[in-house]
N, CA, C and O atoms as a GROMACS GRO file, in nm:
protein
  328
    1UNK      N    1  11.410  11.293  11.072
    1UNK     CA    2  11.276  11.251  11.046
    1UNK      C    3  11.224  11.173  11.171
    1UNK      O    4  11.107  11.185  11.209
    2UNK      N    5  11.309  11.096  11.231
    2UNK     CA    6  11.258  11.020  11.345
    2UNK      C    7  11.222  11.108  11.460
    2UNK      O    8  11.121  11.082  11.525
    3UNK      N    9  11.299  11.213  11.490
    3UNK     CA   10  11.269  11.305  11.591
    3UNK      C   11  11.143  11.383  11.566
    3UNK      O   12  11.065  11.403  11.659
    4UNK      N   13  11.121  11.427  11.447
    4UNK     CA   14  10.997  11.500  11.410
    4UNK      C   15  10.873  11.402  11.420
    4UNK      O   16  10.768  11.443  11.469
    5UNK      N   17  10.885  11.282  11.375
    5UNK     CA   18  10.767  11.194  11.376
    5UNK      C   19  10.741  11.152  11.528
    5UNK      O   20  10.625  11.133  11.566
    6UNK      N   21  10.842  11.138  11.608
    6UNK     CA   22  10.822  11.108  11.746
    6UNK      C   23  10.758  11.218  11.822
    6UNK      O   24  10.697  11.192  11.926
    7UNK      N   25  10.768  11.344  11.776
    7UNK     CA   26  10.693  11.458  11.834
    7UNK      C   27  10.552  11.458  11.794
    7UNK      O   28  10.468  11.495  11.875
    8UNK      N   29  10.518  11.420  11.673
    8UNK     CA   30  10.390  11.412  11.619
    8UNK      C   31  10.314  11.296  11.674
    8UNK      O   32  10.200  11.312  11.717
    9UNK      N   33  10.375  11.180  11.675
    9UNK     CA   34  10.313  11.061  11.720
    9UNK      C   35  10.407  10.990  11.815
    9UNK      O   36  10.486  10.907  11.771
   10UNK      N   37  10.402  11.022  11.952
   10UNK     CA   38  10.491  10.964  12.047
   10UNK      C   39  10.450  10.821  12.080
   10UNK      O   40  10.331  10.792  12.067
   11UNK      N   41  10.532  10.736  12.120
   11UNK     CA   42  10.502  10.606  12.174
   11UNK      C   43  10.415  10.624  12.300
   11UNK      O   44  10.427  10.723  12.373
   12UNK      N   45  10.326  10.524  12.324
   12UNK     CA   46  10.233  10.542  12.440
   12UNK      C   47  10.282  10.448  12.551
   12UNK      O   48  10.243  10.331  12.557
   13UNK      N   49  10.366  10.502  12.639
   13UNK     CA   50  10.421  10.423  12.750
   13UNK      C   51  10.322  10.406  12.866
   13UNK      O   52  10.338  10.315  12.947
   14UNK      N   53  10.220  10.491  12.874
   14UNK     CA   54  10.122  10.488  12.978
   14UNK      C   55   9.993  10.415  12.950
   14UNK      O   56   9.919  10.374  13.040
   15UNK      N   57   9.970  10.399  12.814
   15UNK     CA   58   9.842  10.338  12.779
   15UNK      C   59   9.728  10.433  12.774
   15UNK      O   60   9.612  10.395  12.766
   16UNK      N   61   9.763  10.562  12.781
   16UNK     CA   62   9.648  10.667  12.779
   16UNK      C   63   9.620  10.718  12.641
   16UNK      O   64   9.512  10.771  12.618
   17UNK      N   65   9.709  10.706  12.552
   17UNK     CA   66   9.692  10.770  12.415
   17UNK      C   67   9.625  10.681  12.317
   17UNK      O   68   9.528  10.717  12.250
   18UNK      N   69   9.682  10.558  12.308
   18UNK     CA   70   9.629  10.463  12.207
   18UNK      C   71   9.555  10.343  12.284
   18UNK      O   72   9.593  10.305  12.394
   19UNK      N   73   9.454  10.292  12.222
   19UNK     CA   74   9.381  10.180  12.278
   19UNK      C   75   9.453  10.053  12.248
   19UNK      O   76   9.451   9.964  12.332
   20UNK      N   77   9.517  10.036  12.133
   20UNK     CA   78   9.585   9.910  12.092
   20UNK      C   79   9.730   9.913  12.129
   20UNK      O   80   9.810   9.983  12.067
   21UNK      N   81   9.764   9.836  12.232
   21UNK     CA   82   9.897   9.828  12.279
   21UNK      C   83   9.941   9.679  12.292
   21UNK      O   84  10.032   9.652  12.370
   22UNK      N   85   9.883   9.587  12.222
   22UNK     CA   86   9.906   9.449  12.242
   22UNK      C   87  10.050   9.412  12.224
   22UNK      O   88  10.097   9.321  12.293
   23UNK      N   89  10.125   9.476  12.137
   23UNK     CA   90  10.262   9.440  12.108
   23UNK      C   91  10.362   9.540  12.160
   23UNK      O   92  10.478   9.539  12.119
   24UNK      N   93  10.322   9.621  12.244
   24UNK     CA   94  10.412   9.721  12.312
   24UNK      C   95  10.373   9.864  12.289
   24UNK      O   96  10.283   9.895  12.212
   25UNK      N   97  10.446   9.952  12.361
   25UNK     CA   98  10.418  10.096  12.352
   25UNK      C   99  10.444  10.151  12.214
   25UNK      O  100  10.388  10.256  12.181
   26UNK      N  101  10.522  10.089  12.134
   26UNK     CA  102  10.556  10.139  11.998
   26UNK      C  103  10.469  10.072  11.885
   26UNK      O  104  10.493  10.094  11.766
   27UNK      N  105  10.372   9.992  11.925
   27UNK     CA  106  10.294   9.927  11.828
   27UNK      C  107  10.193  10.016  11.749
   27UNK      O  108  10.199  10.021  11.626
   28UNK      N  109  10.105  10.082  11.816
   28UNK     CA  110  10.010  10.165  11.750
   28UNK      C  111  10.073  10.294  11.691
   28UNK      O  112  10.034  10.340  11.584
   29UNK      N  113  10.170  10.349  11.764
   29UNK     CA  114  10.236  10.469  11.707
   29UNK      C  115  10.316  10.431  11.579
   29UNK      O  116  10.328  10.514  11.489
   30UNK      N  117  10.367  10.311  11.570
   30UNK     CA  118  10.429  10.262  11.445
   30UNK      C  119  10.337  10.255  11.329
   30UNK      O  120  10.372  10.286  11.215
   31UNK      N  121  10.214  10.213  11.361
   31UNK     CA  122  10.110  10.209  11.252
   31UNK      C  123  10.075  10.350  11.201
   31UNK      O  124  10.063  10.378  11.082
   32UNK      N  125  10.059  10.441  11.310
   32UNK     CA  126  10.022  10.582  11.268
   32UNK      C  127  10.137  10.645  11.193
   32UNK      O  128  10.110  10.713  11.094
   33UNK      N  129  10.262  10.628  11.230
   33UNK     CA  130  10.380  10.688  11.165
   33UNK      C  131  10.380  10.633  11.022
   33UNK      O  132  10.397  10.710  10.928
   34UNK      N  133  10.362  10.506  11.005
   34UNK     CA  134  10.366  10.449  10.873
   34UNK      C  135  10.260  10.503  10.780
   34UNK      O  136  10.284  10.522  10.660
   35UNK      N  137  10.142  10.527  10.836
   35UNK     CA  138  10.041  10.589  10.759
   35UNK      C  139  10.070  10.732  10.716
   35UNK      O  140  10.026  10.779  10.611
   36UNK      N  141  10.146  10.799  10.805
   36UNK     CA  142  10.180  10.943  10.767
   36UNK      C  143  10.286  10.944  10.653
   36UNK      O  144  10.278  11.026  10.562
   37UNK      N  145  10.379  10.858  10.658
   37UNK     CA  146  10.484  10.867  10.563
   37UNK      C  147  10.458  10.779  10.438
   37UNK      O  148  10.520  10.801  10.334
   38UNK      N  149  10.369  10.682  10.449
   38UNK     CA  150  10.338  10.600  10.337
   38UNK      C  151  10.427  10.471  10.328
   38UNK      O  152  10.536  10.465  10.385
   39UNK      N  153  10.380  10.376  10.260
   39UNK     CA  154  10.452  10.242  10.253
   39UNK      C  155  10.500  10.211  10.115
   39UNK      O  156  10.552  10.102  10.092
   40UNK      N  157  10.483  10.303  10.020
   40UNK     CA  158  10.534  10.276   9.884
   40UNK      C  159  10.580  10.405   9.823
   40UNK      O  160  10.544  10.512   9.872
   41UNK      N  161  10.660  10.398   9.715
   41UNK     CA  162  10.718  10.508   9.656
   41UNK      C  163  10.735  10.489   9.502
   41UNK      O  164  10.769  10.380   9.456
   42UNK      N  165  10.710  10.591   9.428
   42UNK     CA  166  10.744  10.583   9.283
   42UNK      C  167  10.855  10.682   9.257
   42UNK      O  168  10.844  10.799   9.294
   43UNK      N  169  10.960  10.638   9.194
   43UNK     CA  170  11.069  10.722   9.158
   43UNK      C  171  11.102  10.701   9.010
   43UNK      O  172  11.119  10.587   8.967
   44UNK      N  173  11.111  10.809   8.932
   44UNK     CA  174  11.149  10.801   8.797
   44UNK      C  175  11.289  10.752   8.781
   44UNK      O  176  11.375  10.779   8.864
   45UNK      N  177  11.314  10.677   8.672
   45UNK     CA  178  11.448  10.633   8.633
   45UNK      C  179  11.475  10.685   8.495
   45UNK      O  180  11.399  10.659   8.402
   46UNK      N  181  11.585  10.759   8.481
   46UNK     CA  182  11.630  10.815   8.352
   46UNK      C  183  11.765  10.764   8.320
   46UNK      O  184  11.852  10.771   8.406
   47UNK      N  185  11.788  10.715   8.211
   47UNK     CA  186  11.913  10.661   8.163
   47UNK      C  187  11.984  10.569   8.271
   47UNK      O  188  12.104  10.573   8.294
   48UNK      N  189  11.894  10.488   8.332
   48UNK     CA  190  11.938  10.383   8.426
   48UNK      C  191  11.973  10.436   8.567
   48UNK      O  192  12.029  10.361   8.647
   49UNK      N  193  11.941  10.560   8.598
   49UNK     CA  194  11.969  10.622   8.729
   49UNK      C  195  11.842  10.674   8.785
   49UNK      O  196  11.750  10.711   8.712
   50UNK      N  197  11.837  10.676   8.918
   50UNK     CA  198  11.721  10.739   8.984
   50UNK      C  199  11.716  10.887   8.950
   50UNK      O  200  11.818  10.955   8.958
   51UNK      N  201  11.604  10.934   8.913
   51UNK     CA  202  11.599  11.075   8.869
   51UNK      C  203  11.545  11.158   8.981
   51UNK      O  204  11.427  11.193   8.982
   52UNK      N  205  11.634  11.191   9.082
   52UNK     CA  206  11.589  11.266   9.197
   52UNK      C  207  11.650  11.404   9.189
   52UNK      O  208  11.754  11.424   9.127
   53UNK      N  209  11.584  11.498   9.254
   53UNK     CA  210  11.645  11.638   9.266
   53UNK      C  211  11.758  11.647   9.352
   53UNK      O  212  11.789  11.552   9.425
   54UNK      N  213  11.824  11.755   9.350
   54UNK     CA  214  11.949  11.778   9.424
   54UNK      C  215  11.941  11.738   9.571
   54UNK      O  216  12.032  11.676   9.626
   55UNK      N  217  11.832  11.776   9.630
   55UNK     CA  218  11.819  11.753   9.782
   55UNK      C  219  11.719  11.640   9.808
   55UNK      O  220  11.671  11.628   9.921
   56UNK      N  221  11.686  11.563   9.716
   56UNK     CA  222  11.588  11.456   9.737
   56UNK      C  223  11.669  11.326   9.766
   56UNK      O  224  11.784  11.311   9.727
   57UNK      N  225  11.601  11.236   9.835
   57UNK     CA  226  11.659  11.104   9.872
   57UNK      C  227  11.550  11.011   9.900
   57UNK      O  228  11.434  11.051   9.909
   58UNK      N  229  11.585  10.880   9.916
   58UNK     CA  230  11.494  10.780   9.952
   58UNK      C  231  11.529  10.733  10.090
   58UNK      O  232  11.644  10.694  10.113
   59UNK      N  233  11.433  10.735  10.186
   59UNK     CA  234  11.463  10.696  10.320
   59UNK      C  235  11.389  10.569  10.356
   59UNK      O  236  11.271  10.557  10.322
   60UNK      N  237  11.451  10.473  10.423
   60UNK     CA  238  11.379  10.361  10.479
   60UNK      C  239  11.378  10.384  10.630
   60UNK      O  240  11.481  10.401  10.694
   61UNK      N  241  11.259  10.382  10.682
   61UNK     CA  242  11.240  10.406  10.824
   61UNK      C  243  11.173  10.292  10.890
   61UNK      O  244  11.081  10.231  10.836
   62UNK      N  245  11.222  10.261  11.016
   62UNK     CA  246  11.160  10.156  11.102
   62UNK      C  247  11.100  10.233  11.221
   62UNK      O  248  11.162  10.322  11.279
   63UNK      N  249  10.976  10.194  11.256
   63UNK     CA  250  10.906  10.263  11.365
   63UNK      C  251  10.893  10.174  11.491
   63UNK      O  252  10.842  10.218  11.594
   64UNK      N  253  10.939  10.053  11.482
   64UNK     CA  254  10.937   9.961  11.601
   64UNK      C  255  11.070   9.969  11.672
   64UNK      O  256  11.173   9.991  11.608
   65UNK      N  257  11.070   9.952  11.804
   65UNK     CA  258  11.199   9.960  11.882
   65UNK      C  259  11.271   9.832  11.896
   65UNK      O  260  11.384   9.833  11.945
   66UNK      N  261  11.215   9.720  11.858
   66UNK     CA  262  11.288   9.600  11.880
   66UNK      C  263  11.344   9.547  11.746
   66UNK      O  264  11.296   9.587  11.640
   67UNK      N  265  11.438   9.463  11.750
   67UNK     CA  266  11.500   9.412  11.629
   67UNK      C  267  11.424   9.305  11.562
   67UNK      O  268  11.382   9.209  11.625
   68UNK      N  269  11.405   9.320  11.433
   68UNK     CA  270  11.333   9.216  11.346
   68UNK      C  271  11.378   9.231  11.204
   68UNK      O  272  11.453   9.322  11.170
   69UNK      N  273  11.332   9.141  11.120
   69UNK     CA  274  11.377   9.144  10.979
   69UNK      C  275  11.258   9.211  10.897
   69UNK      O  276  11.140   9.183  10.917
   70UNK      N  277  11.300   9.299  10.806
   70UNK     CA  278  11.216   9.358  10.709
   70UNK      C  279  11.268   9.327  10.566
   70UNK      O  280  11.384   9.290  10.550
   71UNK      N  281  11.187   9.339  10.468
   71UNK     CA  282  11.225   9.322  10.329
   71UNK      C  283  11.183   9.431  10.249
   71UNK      O  284  11.076   9.488  10.274
   72UNK      N  285  11.261   9.467  10.150
   72UNK     CA  286  11.223   9.573  10.052
   72UNK      C  287  11.198   9.505   9.912
   72UNK      O  288  11.267   9.410   9.875
   73UNK      N  289  11.103   9.554   9.842
   73UNK     CA  290  11.074   9.500   9.716
   73UNK      C  291  11.081   9.620   9.617
   73UNK      O  292  11.022   9.726   9.642
   74UNK      N  293  11.151   9.603   9.509
   74UNK     CA  294  11.164   9.700   9.404
   74UNK      C  295  11.102   9.643   9.278
   74UNK      O  296  11.143   9.536   9.234
   75UNK      N  297  11.007   9.708   9.218
   75UNK     CA  298  10.950   9.669   9.092
   75UNK      C  299  10.978   9.780   8.994
   75UNK      O  300  10.943   9.895   9.018
   76UNK      N  301  11.041   9.745   8.883
   76UNK     CA  302  11.073   9.848   8.783
   76UNK      C  303  10.991   9.820   8.666
   76UNK      O  304  10.992   9.711   8.608
   77UNK      N  305  10.914   9.928   8.630
   77UNK     CA  306  10.829   9.920   8.507
   77UNK      C  307  10.877  10.022   8.404
   77UNK      O  308  10.923  10.132   8.435
   78UNK      N  309  10.865   9.978   8.276
   78UNK     CA  310  10.900  10.069   8.171
   78UNK      C  311  10.960  10.000   8.054
   78UNK      O  312  10.956   9.877   8.046
   79UNK      N  313  11.014  10.073   7.965
   79UNK     CA  314  11.070  10.017   7.845
   79UNK      C  315  11.213  10.071   7.821
   79UNK      O  316  11.249  10.185   7.851
   80UNK      N  317  11.290   9.979   7.764
   80UNK     CA  318  11.433  10.024   7.743
   80UNK      C  319  11.437  10.071   7.587
   80UNK      O  320  11.397  10.002   7.494
   81UNK      N  321  11.494  10.200   7.576
   81UNK     CA  322  11.508  10.254   7.442
   81UNK      C  323  11.660  10.256   7.409
   81UNK      O  324  11.741  10.297   7.492
   82UNK      N  325  11.695  10.216   7.298
   82UNK     CA  326  11.832  10.220   7.248
   82UNK      C  327  11.858  10.345   7.173
   82UNK      O  328  11.968  10.365   7.124
   0.00000   0.00000   0.00000
């Protein structure tokens, strides 16, 4: 995924592609990549397990090149049936 997204939205090391480069060459490209893949996800849960298809998965991607802390939030909605 990273390779594909870097081809679609490369970092701007020359300052020619994006206007907003205040936080580095990966700043605006990170915003664009995040917009392409989305920032939230809905996954059905069946019998207490993620109900994903055979080849499906959940990926967490980081688009910035420097180290920092991120947090994930999971909200589970629904009813428990016995």
